[in-house]
N, C-alpha and C positions, 0 to 999 in steps of 0.2 A: 414458357416462357423463362422461367429459370434456367433452363437447360439451353436456351438462346443465346442469355445471357453469356453463359460460360463459352458458348461457340463463337459469337462476334469477340469477344475479348483475346480469343487465338491461344488460348491455355487448354493445353494436353492433358484432357477431362476422359477417362475412359467412362464409361455407360454403365458399368459397375459402381464405379465410385458415384460419381452420380448420381446413381439412381439408390445407393445408402447415404448419402447425404441429403436427398431429397427428402427418406424415408423418416432419419434423424430427425429433421428441420421439422417436417410435420408433427411426430410425437411429441418433441420436447414443448412444440408450439399447443399442443393438446392434453399437456399434461403425464406424456407417456415415456417409453424410454424403446431403442432399438441397439443393439451392439452394431456398430458401422464404422468405416470410414470418417472421421470425426473433422469440425474443424479446427485450425490452428488459432492459439488464444497468447495475445499480448495485455498483459497485465501491466500496464504504469502505479506505480505507489510511491508517489514521491513524499519529499519529508517536512513537514510544519507549511504548506501550502493551505494560505485563508481564504477564507470562506469568498472573500473579496477581493484574493485576488486575481480569478482569472478574468479574462477578457468576457466571457459571453454572462457574467453575474457584477460585468461594472468596474471590472480593475482598470486601474488605470494607466498598465501595462499591457501594449498590445500582445495577445496571447491564441494569432490563430490557428495555430498546430492544433492546441491542445480545444480549442473554440473546435476546430472542424469535427472529433468526434463528439461533441455534444451535437453541433449541426446536424451529421448525417445519422445519428443516430437518438438514444433517446440522456436526458438530463434530470435526474434528481436532486428535485426541492429540498429534500428531506433525507440524505445520504449520511451513515451516520459511520463510523467504528465503533470499538469498543470498548477505547481507552483513548485521556485526552494526551499521552504520552505513547513515544515509540514502540519500545519491545514489545509489551502487553497486546498493543495495536495490532502489531505484527503476527502476530502468534494467533489471534482471532482468526485474519487474514487468513493466512496459509491451513488451520484446523478447520475453518469453519464452525469451530466451539468456543464460547466462551475461555478465556485463555485463564480465567480462576478457577477452571472444572480440572485443570490440573497445574494448581501451585502456582502458576505465573502471572501476581497481580501488580507486580512491579516493574521499572527499569530492572536490570542485573546488576547490582549492586556488590559493597564487600562483605555483605551479612546473609550467612546462610542455615536454615534451621539444620537442627544437629541430624535429623532422622530423613533428610532430604538425598537423594542422590544425586540431583543434579538441578544447575541453574537455566533456567529458559523453556524449551519445546522436551521435552523427553526425546528421546530415538526413540521410542516404540507408540509417540502418539503418529501416526500418519499425518502427513503434510500434504500439500496440492499435488507436489512433486512426485510423490508417492502414488496419488492417488490416479496420477495421469501416466507417469512412467507404466503402474499393470496395465494401462490399456494401447501401451505402444507408442505413446510418446516422445520424444524427443523433448528435453526439458533444460533449461537454461536461465542464470539468474546473474543480474548482470546489476550491481549496485552494493549498498548496503543491506547486509543481514546482523542480526542483533538477533539471534534465538538459543545462544548460549555459548559456554565457553567450550565446552568439549570435541574433541575432535572428531568422535562419530557424530555431534551435531551440526558440523561445520559442512558448510554449504558445499563443500568440494567432494564429502560421504554424502548428500542427500539428491546432488542436481548433476545431472552431467556434464554440463560446463558451468565455470564459477567463474567473473571479473570479478572484483571489488574487494569490501572489506567487513570484517564483523568486529562493529564498535558502534557505539553510542553516535560517532561522529568521526568525520575526519580532514584533513585538510585537503586542498580542492590540488595543491602540486603536493603530490605523494612524497617529495625527497623531504618535506617539513614531518610527516610523521615518525612518532618516536618506534621503537624497535618491535615494541608489542602491539600495535595497531599498522600491520603494514600494509600494503594493495596484494592481491591473489591472481594468480591468474592457475585457474584450478588450483593444485595444491601447491605453485610453486610462488612464495614470498617477490614482487618485483624489487630487482637491485635499484640502488637508488645510481641516474645518471653519473656516467663518468666524467661529463663536463661540470657537473655540479656537487661531488661530493667536498669539495672543500670549499665552497662558494658560502661564506657569511649567509644570515636567514634574511637581514635588513637588505643583501642585494638579489634576495627571491620575492622578496614580499613587502611592500611598505605600506603601514595603513590596511591593507587590505587589499592591495591591489598589486596585482601579479603582472611585470612586465610584457610587452606584447612579444618580445622572441620568446616567451615561455610556451609551446605550443601544446604540453600534454596536459591543459585542463581535466579533472577528474570526471566534468561532466559531458564534457568534448570524448573521454575514454570511454565512459559507461555508452552511451551511444552508438559511438563506433565497432563495439564489442556484440551491442545487440543484434549488430546491422550484420556483420560476419557469421555470426548463430543463424539468421535467418537466411541468408545467403546458400549456408551450407546444409542446411535442413527445408529446404522449399519444398520437396518434394515428397515430404512426408508432413503427420502432425505433427507441431513442435507446440511448446508451450514456453513461452519470452517472458518473463518474468522481470521487470525493470524499476527496482526501486532507488530510484536518483538519491542521490544525498541533500540536492537541493531541492528545496532554501534554506535547509537546516546552517548552521554557524559551524565553524566561524565562518564570517561575513569576507569573503574573497570572488575575486575576479579576476579574470584581463582586465590591462587597460585599455585594451582596444574597446570594451563594449562598455566598463565606465564611461567612459567620454560621449556614450550613446545618450548617457542620462544626466549631464552638466548641470542642468536645470534645476535639477534636484538639490535642495540646500543641505540636507539631512544625510551626512556620509553613509550611516550607517543604509538609511534606505536606500540610497544610491547603491549602494554594492547590490542591495538585495535585490534590486532593481534589475541591475545585470545579470544576476546569475538567473533569475526570471526567466530574463531571455533566454540564456542559454538554455536552459530548460528546457523551453519554448522551442527553440529550434533543434533541438536534439529528439524530442518527438518527433516532431516532423521530419527530421532523419531519418528516424524509424518509419511512419507513416509512410517517407516516399517510398521507401524499400518494398512495403507492401506492394504500393503501388505501381511500383517495376516489376513485380512477378505476377501482376494480375493475379492478384491473392484477397482484392478488397469484400468479395461475398464471399469467400473462404476461411474468413478471419474474424472471430469473437474478438472486440478491442476494450479494455478499461481501466477508465483514470479516474483515480480517487489519493486522497491525501491520508497519510500515515493517522493526523491530528489535525488541529485548529492549528490557527497560526500563531506566528512569536509576537513581540514586543516589535518589530519593523514589518509587518505583515498582518494586511486589513481583514479585519471577520465581516466588516460590512455586508447585511444589517444585522449581524447578531452580536451576543455579549458575549464577553470574555472571551478568554484564548487558550491557548494551550497550556495542560494542566489542571486546567478548573472544570466543573461537570456545569459550567454553565454554555448553551449551545455552541457559541463561540469555539470550545474545546475539542467537541466531540460531534458536530457537524462540520460536513468537509464538501469541497468539489467532488463530482462525483457523476461520470457516463459513462456509458456504456454504446458501444455502435458491432453491428453486424449487419452487414449493408446484403439486401432483399429478403433482411430476415424481420431488424426490429423498422418499424415504422422509422423515416429520417424527419428530425424536427421535432420531434415528442417529446412533451414534458411529463413526469410522473412526479406526482404531489403526496400521496403515503407514504409512510419511514420502510426504509431501506436499509439493508447495513449491509458491510464486510464479513460477515461471518454468510451473505447470500452469493459471496462468489463460488465458492470450492464448490457448494450442491448445482451453482449454476454452469459451471463449466464443466462439471462431470455429465450433466442432463445433457450439453450442450456435445458432449462425447457420445452421448445414444444409451448411457446406462442409468435404469436408476439409483438412487441414492439407498442403501438397503439403514431399515432401522436402528440394523445392531451397530450401525458407525456413531449414534448418539449427538448427531447435529444439531445445531441451536440455528443455523442459517435454513433458508428454503431454495428452489430451484427461482430465480426469478422470469425464467422464460415463458412459463402461461401469462404471466402479467403484461407482458410488453410484445407480444408478437402478433397483437390483433393490430385490424387495421383503426381501432379506436383503440388506443388504451384502457389496460379493465381497471374498475372500478374498483376493484375487491383488494384488501391489503395483504400483503403475505406476513405481517407481523400487529400483534394485538399489544404486542409489549414487547419493550428493551429493556434492559439491566446495563447499568455501568458499575465497577466500584475501582479505587485507588485511596487503600489505605483507608482512612477516615471517610472520605467522601464516596459519596454515592448518589446512585441517580434510577430514575425508573421511569420511561414514558409509556403510556397507557390508552391506547387510541390516541387522543391530542391532549392531553392532561401530562404535565410531568412534575415530578415528586424530586425536589436533588436537600443531599446536605453537606456541607462540606466536615462536621464534627460529631455528625450521628444525634444529635442530641438539639441543633436547630434546623427546622425545614422550611422550604420554601417553595410554592406551588404557581406552575403557570398556567395557560390554557394556550399551548404552543397554535391555535388555529389562527387565534386573532392576536395571538403575542409572541411571536417567532422574537422579539427583541428583550423577553423576558422584564417588560419594567411593572407589569403589577402583578405583585406578590398576595394570588388568592386564598393563603393559607388561614389567613381568619375566619374570610366569608364564607367558604367552602368545605368546612371541619370536616364531613361528611365523607367527602371524597381524597382529602388528606390521608386520611384514617384508612380508609381502603385501599391507597397506593401505599403506603408504610408495610400495613399490614403485610402487602405480597412481597415489598420488598424484604424483611424481615426475614421473610418464607425462604425466599431464593439466596440472600446470605447466610441459609441456614444449610444448604446443599452444598457450600463451597467445602475445599480443604484448606488447610494453615496457607500462607502463602510462601513459598522455599525458600526465596531471596530477594535481596532488595537494599534499601538506604536505612532502614528502621534500626538499629542496633538493637530491639527487643524479638528480633528474630529468633537472635541465633551469634553463632558466637563469627568471629571476622574469618574469610577465605586469608591464609597465608599469601595463598599464589596468586591476590586481586592485583590486577593491572601488569601483572607480567607476562613477560614472554613462554609461550608453549610451548614444546618439543616442535609441533608444527608448523612455529614460526620459522624457522632453522632454513636458511639455501642448501638446497641439494651439496653433498658435498661432491669432488668432483669423481670419486669411486665410486657414486651411487648411478644403480642402472637408470 
């Protein structure tokens, strides 16, 4: 039946390529592995999207293209990231390891520990692109990267194709960015548009609204770059990583989109709704490209947010938001599709983590994860490929830390603290809104979880960099252009 579907789709697909993919699927779903021609992988990792922002979870902005991933595959009700802020969260996803294990405990800031050599992901720490390049994948990153400032950490050094920026945020009209934060196309920073070089900022954007005549809206440009990459690599396995910066601030959107939400009275929420609409449209643009090339059954598609929603992004029914250890800071929209492999319209209720994406991708490529990689994530395919979604848990425990803020989820109990002194305990099986603190009524559970949290904390090295002056001295070059920010000279090859 699987081969018959490929035949009907008219895709040129050799018997050898089919056989190896079929074996890989069977072995992945049974927990085994095989070196084989592998599925494509598209990974959407969007920014600051709240748990209640997407249509399939009750959002007030239609997101049909994002919803289609959940409807054609599995949605995770308890999908987590490793940090409630963006840069460490990205590091956990890209490495499959708790980012604190290599000193990446906070967003890159001006203060650096004296004995540390790198801010962010060390170049010696393999990331998803490294793992899949070794298996013959073409790799591309399109959007936001925030993995470290050194040239060897830049996306153009670790991915085959790159379009985007390396910073916590970017304007959605690139001409508004300062010199230390350009948009790159591979190694080359994009020059300002000739027609706008002398245009005052007030004419380029007004209260977050970009005149409809401006066509290079960053969310659209990222989607277009991802489509070009897929078009160019459709005949071989590819990893297309699309970390859209939407719906992170600054809140900016084209006038034509803002007008769609004229009934929204709050100006910032109106802009965010327009940004979310653009995000969904560009997810759809990429999914359409997959369909046009008849790659649906040959492509694993993953969608999630890097942390909880911001002030103008709902996390309903969860409590808290980005930056907090409440569920609204760390539990995110998370869904996965692989047509013909993961049953459609599935719902998985046990906790999963962004840590699981790397081992799942590697397993889909037909390779068993060696123990020496010391991953904290697990391959999710054995839990998802059955006709009835498995009832086993991939994780009994998950951990979080950001400065003094820490949390542990142990089965369905969650213990969290903001200062390392006062703790709160919740039973998430009955209280995902974290309304009833059980710290007084269940002291034995609280003490057991606190002991586990303390033991985990003791295994972690010091934080290498961040925004706390206690970390170390301030970097003199923080926030300044690096040599690779310069446009190539005319004499450059």
